[in-house]
C-alpha positions as CSV (number, residue, x, y, z in Angstrom):
1,M,141.2,177.3,164.7
2,A,142.0,175.9,161.3
3,L,139.7,173.3,159.9
4,T,141.8,170.1,159.9
5,K,139.2,167.4,159.3
6,L,136.1,167.0,157.3
7,T,133.4,164.8,158.8
8,Q,131.8,162.1,156.6
9,N,128.4,163.9,156.9
10,L,130.0,167.1,155.6
11,I,131.6,165.2,152.8
12,D,128.2,163.6,151.9
13,G,126.2,166.8,152.2
14,T,128.7,169.2,150.5
15,F,130.3,167.1,147.8
16,G,127.4,164.7,147.1
17,T,128.9,161.2,146.4
18,E,130.7,158.8,148.7
19,W,132.6,156.4,146.5
20,V,132.7,152.7,147.5
21,S,136.3,151.5,147.2
22,T,135.5,147.8,146.6
23,I,135.2,147.0,142.9
24,Q,131.8,145.5,142.2
25,T,132.0,142.2,140.3
26,S,128.7,140.6,141.3
27,N,125.1,141.7,141.6
28,F,124.4,144.3,144.4
29,T,121.8,146.7,145.8
30,A,123.0,150.3,145.6
31,E,122.7,152.9,148.4
32,A,121.7,156.5,148.1
33,A,124.5,159.1,147.6
34,K,127.1,156.5,146.8
35,G,129.3,155.8,143.7
36,Y,130.3,152.4,142.5
37,F,133.1,151.1,140.3
38,V,131.5,148.2,138.4
39,N,133.5,145.6,136.6
40,T,131.6,143.6,134.0
41,T,134.5,141.8,132.4
42,S,133.1,138.4,133.2
43,Q,129.3,138.8,133.1
44,V,126.3,141.1,133.0
45,L,125.7,142.6,136.4
46,Y,122.3,143.5,138.0
47,V,121.9,146.5,140.2
48,T,118.9,147.1,142.4
49,L,118.2,150.7,143.3
50,P,117.0,151.8,146.8
51,V,113.7,153.5,147.6
52,G,113.7,156.8,145.8
53,V,114.0,160.2,147.6
54,V,113.7,163.3,145.5
55,G,117.2,164.6,144.6
56,T,119.1,161.4,145.6
57,E,122.0,160.6,143.3
58,I,123.8,157.3,142.6
59,V,126.8,157.0,140.3
60,I,127.9,153.9,138.4
61,Q,131.4,153.9,136.7
62,D,132.6,151.4,134.1
63,Y,135.7,150.1,135.8
64,A,137.1,148.0,132.9
65,G,135.5,149.6,129.8
66,T,133.3,146.6,129.2
67,F,129.7,147.9,129.5
68,A,129.1,147.6,125.7
69,T,130.0,143.8,125.9
70,N,128.5,143.0,129.3
71,K,125.9,145.6,130.2
72,V,124.7,146.7,133.7
73,R,121.0,146.0,134.2
74,I,119.2,148.3,136.6
75,S,115.9,147.7,138.4
76,A,114.0,150.1,140.6
77,N,112.5,149.4,144.0
78,G,109.1,147.8,143.9
79,S,106.9,149.6,141.4
80,E,109.1,152.8,141.2
81,K,110.0,153.9,137.7
82,I,113.1,154.4,135.6
83,Q,112.9,157.1,132.9
84,G,109.2,157.3,133.6
85,V,108.2,153.7,133.0
86,T,108.2,150.5,135.0
87,T,110.6,148.5,132.8
88,G,114.3,148.1,133.7
89,G,117.2,150.3,132.7
90,Q,120.6,149.4,131.3
91,I,124.0,151.0,130.7
92,T,125.7,149.9,127.5
93,T,128.4,152.5,126.8
94,N,132.1,151.6,127.5
95,N,133.7,153.8,130.1
96,A,130.4,155.4,131.1
97,T,130.0,157.4,134.3
98,A,126.3,157.2,134.8
99,T,124.7,159.5,137.3
100,L,121.2,158.4,138.3
101,I,119.0,161.1,139.9
102,Y,115.6,160.4,141.5
103,Q,113.2,163.1,140.3
104,D,109.7,162.1,141.6
105,A,107.1,159.3,141.4
106,T,106.2,160.2,137.8
107,R,109.7,160.1,136.3
108,G,111.6,158.0,138.9
109,W,115.3,157.5,138.4
110,T,116.8,159.2,135.3
111,S,120.1,159.5,133.6
112,Q,121.4,160.4,130.1
113,D,123.5,157.2,130.1
114,V,120.7,154.8,131.0
115,S,118.4,153.3,128.3
116,L,115.4,151.2,128.8
117,Y,115.4,147.5,128.2
118,L,112.4,145.2,127.8
119,P,112.2,142.3,130.3
120,L,111.8,139.5,127.8
121,D,112.0,136.8,130.5
122,Q,108.5,137.6,131.8
123,F,106.1,136.1,129.3
124,T,103.3,133.8,130.3
125,Y,100.9,131.9,128.0
126,L,97.7,129.9,127.9
127,V,97.4,127.7,124.8
128,I,94.2,125.6,124.3
129,G,93.5,123.4,121.3
130,G,90.2,123.2,119.5
131,G,87.6,120.9,121.1
132,G,86.6,117.6,119.6
133,G,83.2,117.1,117.9
134,G,80.4,115.2,119.5
135,G,79.4,111.8,118.1
136,C,76.2,110.6,116.5
137,A,75.0,107.0,117.0
138,N,72.1,104.6,116.8
139,G,71.5,105.5,120.4
140,G,73.5,108.0,122.5
141,G,76.4,109.6,120.8
142,A,79.4,110.6,122.9
143,G,80.7,114.0,123.9
144,G,83.8,115.4,122.3
145,G,87.0,115.9,124.4
146,A,88.2,119.3,125.3
147,G,91.3,120.8,123.5
148,G,94.6,120.3,125.2
149,Y,95.4,122.9,127.9
150,R,99.0,124.1,128.5
151,T,100.0,127.2,130.5
152,N,102.9,128.6,132.5
153,Y,100.8,131.3,134.2
154,L,101.9,131.6,137.9
155,G,104.7,129.2,137.0
156,T,108.1,129.7,135.3
157,A,108.0,132.6,132.9
158,L,109.2,132.2,129.3
159,S,112.1,134.1,127.8
160,L,111.7,135.5,124.3
161,S,113.6,137.8,122.0
162,L,112.8,141.1,120.2
163,S,112.3,141.2,116.4
164,T,112.0,137.5,116.2
165,P,109.0,135.7,114.5
166,Y,107.0,133.4,116.7
167,E,104.2,131.2,115.3
168,V,100.7,131.5,116.6
169,T,97.9,129.2,115.4
170,V,94.4,129.0,116.9
171,G,93.0,125.5,116.4
172,E,89.5,125.0,115.1
173,G,86.9,122.8,116.8
174,G,86.2,119.4,115.2
175,N,82.9,118.9,113.4
176,G,80.1,116.9,115.0
177,G,79.2,113.4,113.7
178,A,76.8,113.2,110.8
179,T,73.5,111.3,110.8
180,T,74.4,109.1,107.8
181,G,74.4,105.3,108.2
182,N,74.1,104.4,111.9
183,G,75.6,107.8,112.8
184,Q,79.2,108.9,112.7
185,S,81.8,109.8,115.2
186,G,82.8,113.4,115.6
187,V,86.1,114.9,114.3
188,V,89.2,115.6,116.3
189,G,89.9,119.3,117.0
190,S,92.9,121.1,115.5
191,S,95.9,121.9,117.6
192,S,96.8,125.4,118.8
193,V,100.4,126.6,118.8
194,F,102.5,129.3,120.3
195,N,106.2,129.1,119.4
196,L,107.3,125.6,120.7
197,I,104.1,125.1,122.8
198,T,101.5,122.9,121.1
199,S,98.2,122.0,122.6
200,L,96.5,119.1,120.8
201,G,92.9,119.2,119.6
202,G,90.3,117.3,121.6
203,G,89.5,113.7,120.8
204,Y,86.3,113.0,118.9
205,G,83.1,111.7,120.5
206,G,82.3,108.1,119.5
207,G,79.4,107.3,117.1
208,D,78.1,104.5,114.9
209,N,76.5,102.4,117.7
210,S,79.5,101.4,119.8
211,Q,82.6,103.3,118.7
212,P,85.2,104.2,121.3
213,G,86.1,107.9,121.8
214,G,89.2,109.3,120.1
215,P,92.4,110.3,121.8
216,G,93.5,114.0,121.9
217,G,94.3,116.8,124.3
218,S,91.4,115.4,126.3
219,G,89.8,112.2,125.2
220,G,86.4,111.9,123.6
221,G,83.6,109.9,125.2
222,G,82.6,106.4,124.0
223,A,79.3,105.9,122.2
224,R,76.4,103.8,123.4
225,N,77.2,100.2,124.5
226,S,79.4,99.2,127.5
227,S,82.2,98.1,125.2
228,S,82.9,101.6,123.9
229,S,85.6,103.1,126.1
230,G,86.5,106.8,126.3
231,G,89.5,108.1,124.4
232,S,92.7,108.9,126.3
233,G,93.9,112.4,127.1
234,T,97.5,113.6,126.7
235,S,99.5,113.1,129.9
236,S,103.1,114.0,128.8
237,P,103.0,116.9,129.3
238,Q,99.6,116.9,131.0
239,Q,97.0,118.5,128.6
240,G,93.7,116.8,129.6
241,Y,91.9,113.7,130.8
242,N,90.2,110.6,129.4
243,G,86.7,110.5,128.1
244,G,83.9,108.4,129.8
245,T,82.6,105.1,128.6
246,G,79.2,104.5,126.9
247,F,76.4,102.3,128.3
248,G,73.2,100.9,126.9
249,N,71.7,103.7,124.8
250,T,73.7,106.5,126.3
251,G,77.0,108.1,125.4
252,G,79.9,108.9,127.7
253,G,81.1,112.4,128.5
254,G,84.2,113.9,126.8
255,G,87.2,114.5,129.0
256,G,88.1,118.0,130.3
257,A,91.4,119.7,131.0
258,G,90.7,119.4,134.8
259,T,88.8,116.1,135.2
260,G,87.9,113.1,133.2
261,G,84.6,112.6,131.4
262,I,81.8,110.8,133.3
263,N,80.8,107.3,132.4
264,A,77.2,106.9,131.0
265,T,74.6,104.9,132.9
266,S,71.4,103.2,131.7
267,S,69.4,106.4,132.5
268,R,71.8,109.2,132.0
269,G,74.4,110.4,129.5
270,G,77.8,111.0,130.9
271,N,78.7,114.6,131.8
272,G,81.7,116.2,130.3
273,G,84.8,116.6,132.4
274,N,85.4,120.1,133.9
275,G,88.0,122.5,132.5
276,I,90.5,124.6,134.5
277,Q,90.2,128.2,135.8
278,S,92.9,130.7,135.0
279,L,93.4,134.4,135.9
280,I,95.7,135.1,133.0
281,T,93.3,137.7,131.6
282,G,92.5,139.2,135.0
283,T,89.2,137.4,135.3
284,N,89.1,133.9,136.8
285,T,87.6,131.9,133.9
286,Y,87.0,128.2,133.2
287,R,88.1,126.8,129.8
288,A,88.5,123.4,128.1
289,G,85.4,121.5,129.4
290,G,84.3,118.2,127.8
291,G,81.1,117.7,125.9
292,G,78.2,115.8,127.4
293,G,77.0,112.5,126.1
294,G,73.6,112.0,124.4
295,I,70.7,109.7,125.5
296,E,68.2,107.9,123.3
297,S,65.1,107.3,125.6
298,P,65.3,109.7,128.5
299,S,62.7,110.4,131.1
300,S,63.4,114.1,130.7
301,A,65.7,116.2,128.6
302,S,67.9,116.8,131.6
303,D,69.0,113.1,131.5
304,A,71.4,114.1,128.7
305,G,74.9,114.6,129.8
306,Q,75.9,118.2,130.7
307,G,78.9,119.9,129.3
308,G,81.8,120.4,131.6
309,L,82.6,123.7,133.1
310,G,84.7,125.6,130.6
311,G,82.6,125.6,127.4
312,G,81.6,122.0,127.0
313,G,78.4,121.5,125.0
314,N,75.4,119.6,126.5
315,G,74.5,116.3,125.0
316,G,71.2,115.8,123.2
317,A,68.1,113.7,124.0
318,A,65.9,111.7,121.5
319,G,62.4,110.4,121.7
320,S,59.4,112.2,123.2
321,V,61.6,114.8,125.0
322,S,63.9,115.5,122.1
323,S,66.6,118.2,122.5
324,A,69.4,119.0,120.2
325,P,73.0,118.8,121.5
326,I,75.0,122.0,122.0
327,V,78.2,123.2,120.3
328,G,81.3,123.8,122.4
329,T,81.8,127.4,123.3
330,P,84.1,129.2,120.8
331,N,87.6,130.1,122.1
332,T,87.4,127.8,125.1
333,G,88.4,124.5,123.5
334,G,85.2,123.0,124.9
335,G,84.0,119.6,123.4
336,G,80.8,119.4,121.4
337,G,77.8,117.6,122.7
338,G,76.8,114.1,121.5
339,S,73.5,113.4,119.8
340,G,70.6,111.5,121.3
341,D,70.1,109.3,118.3
342,Y,70.9,109.3,114.6
343,N,67.3,109.0,113.2
344,T,64.8,109.8,115.9
345,G,63.7,113.0,117.7
346,G,64.7,115.3,115.0
347,S,67.7,113.4,113.7
348,H,70.2,115.6,115.3
349,P,73.9,115.3,114.4
350,G,76.6,115.6,116.9
351,K,77.8,119.1,117.5
352,K,81.1,120.9,116.7
353,G,83.7,121.5,119.3
354,G,84.6,125.0,120.4
355,S,87.6,126.7,118.8
356,G,90.8,127.0,120.8
357,V,92.6,130.2,122.0
358,V,96.1,131.5,122.6
359,I,96.6,134.1,125.3
360,L,99.9,135.9,126.0
361,R,100.6,138.1,129.0
362,Y,103.8,140.2,129.1
363,P,105.2,143.6,130.5
364,S,103.4,146.7,129.3
365,G,106.6,148.3,127.9
366,I,106.6,145.7,125.1
367,T,104.6,146.1,121.9
368,I,103.4,143.3,119.7
369,T,103.0,143.1,115.9
370,V,100.2,141.0,114.7
371,P,99.9,140.0,111.0
372,A,96.6,140.2,109.0
373,G,96.1,136.4,109.2
374,L,95.5,136.5,113.0
375,T,92.5,137.9,114.9
376,A,93.6,139.4,118.3
377,T,92.8,141.9,120.9
378,T,95.1,143.5,123.5
379,T,94.1,144.8,126.9
380,T,96.0,146.1,130.0
381,V,95.8,144.2,133.3
382,S,97.7,145.8,136.1
383,T,101.2,146.5,134.8
384,D,100.9,143.9,132.0
385,K,99.4,143.6,128.5
386,V,97.3,140.6,127.6
387,T,96.9,139.7,124.0
388,T,94.2,137.1,123.1
389,F,94.3,135.4,119.8
390,T,90.9,134.0,118.7
391,A,91.4,132.9,115.1
392,G,93.9,132.3,112.3
393,T,97.6,131.6,112.0
394,G,100.7,133.7,111.5
395,N,104.0,134.9,112.9
396,I,104.0,137.6,115.6
397,Q,106.9,139.8,116.8
398,F,107.7,141.7,119.9
399,N,109.4,145.1,119.9
């Protein structure tokens, strides 16, 4: 008997590709062993590939000869690869007939007509300003405020472009208040910057008897005396919280990125506000804690205010249980500790705030160019790279 009809299975098995007659004008998920006529006259189209099976073919044909104007973007299933890497693929040649073949888990889907593209809409950042310096007063100096804290990690990713300069600046911590006169306030920290994202430096801790704390990313604490209020943190967009008020001979705690500085009491310096934890580097880490307030006549050194979680420096104590305040931890934006007194117990000045930090996380297929003016390290976390900038200023580029 003559063969009069070919079954669909025979067509698929013998001749390979079953062509879909409907012209594709919107995003779609491809099926194995099928061919698609794709029209990108109006827009870029996105094609998602199925689970790979060795030897499977999918064909994509440029219906209107417009792939060079509006490309086809291709993404693999889950963590499967295209051309041996986990970034996406693209077809950019007019009138191309691109045959994608799944080889194995190492190479994934391959085709001579498919080039790789870098997913530049997957950048996340953490930018922290330099911490404010702790104050020095005739009595308890106040803790410095933490540097401003801004991040989009676990939020909406940022879109960037290749071969485009982007500014990075790591803010320095502000100096602590000097012992001259009746003591001096600390100095506000410097801002940190990534592109259009600016995180303000922390507010200074109050000094000179009853000086209020300064405003900043997080506010500095107020020096001794109940009339010395804490400085305000930046709330639009939210970068940190207010500093605590002073009281008697004790200084208030500097504000942190996560909570406000604690008000001083007659027997204890105010603790610095806590910072915020982030997993952007792969390790859950607190940063941007406020500095603790100092105390003039404590019962024990532990009566000085403690630095907030995230690099805030402890406040100092004066008198028979003298202890020096502590600097904010570098590259956390932690506020510096306030002194116990300007002229007793060792005449300790307020302490410097911790320097800020800029951390960027992005797909591993992207490389970064860092100029000599910046100090940075890059590590790999899962399928991403993480670059941490710890000092300097300059323009970076992605390639």
